[in-house]
C-alpha positions in Angstrom: 0.0 0.0 0.0 1.3 3.4 -1.0 0.6 6.3 1.4 0.6 9.9 0.1 0.1 13.2 1.9 -2.2 13.1 4.9 -3.4 9.5 4.4 -3.3 7.3 7.4 -0.7 5.2 5.8 1.7 8.1 5.6 2.3 8.3 9.3 1.6 11.9 9.6 -0.9 11.6 12.4 -0.6 10.3 16.0 -1.9 7.0 15.1 -5.1 7.2 17.2 -7.5 8.3 14.2 -7.1 8.7 10.5 -6.7 12.3 9.4 -8.7 13.8 6.7 -6.9 15.6 3.9 -7.5 19.2 3.4 -9.3 19.8 0.0 -8.8 22.9 -2.1 -10.9 23.6 -5.1 -9.1 23.2 -8.4 -8.2 26.5 -9.9 -9.2 28.5 -6.8 -6.1 30.7 -7.1 -6.3 31.3 -10.9 -9.7 33.0 -10.5 -8.0 35.8 -8.5 -5.2 36.3 -10.9 -4.8 39.7 -12.5 -5.3 38.0 -16.0 -9.1 37.8 -15.3 -10.3 40.1 -18.0 -13.2 42.5 -17.4 -12.4 42.8 -13.7 -10.9 45.8 -11.9 -9.9 45.1 -8.3 -10.4 47.8 -5.6 -9.2 45.7 -2.7 -7.9 42.1 -2.5 -8.8 41.8 1.1 -12.4 40.5 1.4 -12.6 41.6 5.1 -11.4 45.1 4.1 -14.1 45.3 1.4 -16.8 45.6 4.1 -15.4 49.0 5.1 -14.6 50.2 1.5 -17.0 52.4 -0.3 -16.5 52.6 -4.1 -18.6 53.4 -7.2 -18.2 51.5 -10.5 -18.2 53.2 -13.8 -21.1 53.1 -16.2 -21.3 49.5 -17.8 -19.7 47.9 -14.7 -21.2 46.1 -11.7 -19.6 45.7 -8.3 -18.3 42.2 -7.3 -17.5 40.9 -3.8 -16.0 37.5 -3.4 -13.1 35.5 -1.9 -10.8 37.4 -4.2 -11.7 40.8 -2.7 -14.0 43.5 -4.4 -14.1 45.8 -7.4 -15.8 46.3 -10.6 -16.4 44.1 -13.5 -17.8 44.8 -17.0 -21.3 43.5 -17.7 
């Protein structure tokens, strides 16, 4: 049996209970990349966005997500 990462066979835990691996959605970081066309970032801190007031240009709508906040073209 081959153990990888956080599997019980890898010996990463204390041996009492099997550990669950941490799952990350594929491509989660690529959505926040600056190459995402049509988006203009105001803040990359989602928590800071709660205290930031901004107005988008005509033809844009605001966005608020895990990447932060800003304006995107419709």
